[in-house]
N, C-alpha and C positions, 0 to 999 in steps of 0.2 A: 673566265669571266667566260659568261654564258650567251652568248645574242638572245637579245630580242628575233620575232617575228620581222618586227618593223624594221628593226634592221637591215633581214636579209632582204626584203621589201626596198630599202633603200638603198642597197648596193645591186640589184639584180633589175628591181622596178618592176612595176605590179600591172606589167600587162596579160590580161588572161583570154588565154581564144576561147572563143565563144560559140556554140551552135541551138541553132531552135529545136525545140521536143520534138515538130514533125518534118525536121529532115532524113533522110533514107539512109539507113546505117553505110552504103555507097559512098554517099558525098561527106560522112564524118569520116572514115576509113582513107579516103582521097586528103580529103582536109589535115590529118593525121598526118601522114604519108611528106605529102609537100613540103611540112614545115617541123618534121621530125622529128614530134610529140609524143608523148602516150598517151596525152588523154586530153578532153573537152567538155568544160563547163556546159550545163547544159539550162540556159535562160530562158526564161518565160517572154511573151511577147512584154509583158509590164517588166521587166526587167529585174524581177523574183527570182532566185537561185532555185532551179527544178531539180537537179540532180548531176552527175558527171560520169560522162564515157570513157571508160577506159580502154586498151589495148584487149586487158583480159575478160573484160566484157565481149568485146567482139569475138573475143576464143571462142570465151566459151557457151556465151547464147547465142553465136550466129554460127560459126564451123561447125563447132563441135554438134549441135543439133541440126546442122547444115541445112539451116531458115535462110533464106532469097537478102541476099544485100540491098537488092533494092527494090523489095517490100515493106519489108523492116524500119520501121520508124526507129528513132532514136529513143523515144519515150516511153518504148517497150523493150529498149534494151539495156538502159542507163541504171544505174545505183540511182535511186530515189533517195531528194534532200531528206525526206525526216530518217532513211537510211543512213546517211552522210555525218561523218566528224567535220567538223567546222573548228577553225582557231580565230583567236583574236589577235591584233597589232601587240599584244603585251605578255602572247604566250610566248615558252624561250622555246627556243630552238631542242632542249634536250624534253620539253612536253612532247614538242610537233617528232621525237623519235621517238619515246615512249608510245605517242597513242599511235604512228604507225607500224610500229614493231607488235602490239599488244591487237593491232585489228586490222594485220595486211592490207594497210593501207601503204599504195606511193605516193599520192596525190590529197591536200588536206588546202580546202578552201580557204582563204583569209577574208574575216567579214565584218565590219562594224555596225554592228545592230542587226536589218539582212541585208543591208546596199553588200554587194560583192566588191572586195578593193584588193586583189591576191590572189597568189594562188602558189604553197611552199611545195617544192618535190623535195620524195627521197634525196635526191642529187645534191638539191641544192641546202637541207639538212646537213651530210655529210661531206661537203665543201665548207659550213660554216664551223664546222666543231674539227678540219682540220684546217681551217686558217688561225683559227681560236689555240688548237697542239703548236702551232707554226711559231705566233708569235711567243706563248708562253715559253716554247725555249727558247729562241733568241733572249726573253728577259732571261731567262736561267746562265745561259750562255753568259751574256755581261756582266749578271750578277757573280758567277765565278772566273770571268778573267778581271773582277773589280774593278767595272768602268759604270759601276751605275751609284 
């Protein structure tokens, strides 16, 4: 049985770490480091999804180009919303894995219309698939034992 994004969020929660577009990269990196996460969702003052800032963005656009962490802003480094792929509660985990694989993404914001309601990471998707496989194996073992 392929789980839905709604099931993943029900299990893990829908807390999303956000940051403002005007914050510095130093602020963003300190936040990601402090809470051991790989991205922050960038949200405008009006609450709209503006983009996403990942570890990769910081490495490729800041470290590789030797740009100042203290002076560079999130809005100048993030992947803008117009270039992002998002999912809804009705997408399946398989859908997410396919999108992540084909687009080389590690995080997919979950939207309800224009409202950000969660985020699914590659780790969430892998955990969901492993849980699904374990349940299938248990079910098959019970079937073989004749206890179903």
